[in-house]
C-alpha positions in Angstrom: -83.2 -51.4 52.4 -86.9 -51.1 53.1 -87.2 -54.8 54.0 -84.9 -54.1 57.0 -86.5 -50.8 58.1 -88.4 -52.3 61.0 -85.5 -54.2 62.4 -83.2 -51.2 62.1 -85.7 -49.0 63.9 -86.1 -51.5 66.7 -82.3 -51.8 67.1 -81.9 -48.0 67.2 -84.8 -47.7 69.7 -83.3 -50.4 71.9 -80.0 -48.5 72.1 -81.7 -45.1 72.5 -80.1 -43.9 69.3 -81.9 -41.0 67.5 -81.5 -41.5 63.7 -81.0 -38.8 61.1 -82.8 -39.2 57.9 -83.6 -36.8 55.0 -87.1 -35.4 54.9 -88.8 -35.9 51.6 -87.6 -33.3 49.1 -84.9 -31.9 51.4 -81.6 -32.9 49.7 -79.5 -30.9 52.2 -80.6 -32.5 55.4 -77.5 -34.6 55.7 -75.0 -32.0 54.3 -73.2 -31.6 57.7 -72.8 -35.3 58.2 -71.5 -35.8 54.6 -69.1 -32.9 55.2 -67.8 -34.5 58.4 -67.2 -37.9 56.6 -65.4 -36.1 53.8 -63.1 -34.4 56.3 -62.6 -37.6 58.3 -61.6 -39.4 55.1 -59.3 -36.7 53.9 -57.6 -35.8 57.2 -57.4 -39.2 58.9 -58.1 -42.2 56.6 -56.6 -41.2 53.2 -53.6 -43.3 52.4 -53.7 -45.0 55.8 -54.3 -48.7 56.5 -55.3 -50.3 59.7 -54.7 -53.9 60.6 -57.7 -54.4 62.8 -61.1 -52.8 63.4 -59.9 -52.0 67.0 -57.0 -49.9 65.5 -59.4 -48.1 63.2 -61.8 -47.3 66.0 -59.0 -46.1 68.3 -57.7 -43.7 65.6 -61.2 -42.4 64.8 -61.9 -41.8 68.4 -58.6 -40.0 68.9 -59.2 -37.9 65.9 -62.7 -36.8 67.0 -61.9 -36.3 70.7 -58.3 -35.1 70.3 -58.5 -32.9 67.3 -61.8 -32.5 65.5 -63.8 -31.3 68.5 -61.1 -29.5 70.4 -58.7 -27.9 67.9 -60.1 -27.9 64.4 -61.8 -24.6 63.5 -65.2 -25.0 61.8 -66.4 -22.4 59.3 -70.1 -23.3 60.1 -69.4 -22.4 63.8 -67.9 -19.0 63.1 -64.3 -20.5 62.9 -64.5 -21.9 66.4 -64.1 -25.5 67.6 -67.2 -27.4 68.5 -66.2 -27.3 72.2 -65.9 -23.5 72.0 -69.2 -23.2 70.3 -71.0 -25.4 72.9 -69.4 -23.3 75.7 -70.7 -20.1 74.2 -74.2 -21.4 73.4 
């Protein structure tokens, strides 16, 4: 991966994307992201097949916008939805 690091950084910077990477010796930095992907796979993708990338993107977008952020309660947010949490904070 190192051989692509500069190209990857340039692409992220071009699109104004802030990357998330573990700090040295901090194995829990990406725990939240890993938890999200586990949830996404378990609640949306498990035992489901998509014919096109467009279908997959549409379903993921619908899951995130229509359920995950607005209806699903998150223990890390005091059993509130992300939208409720953002409104309070």
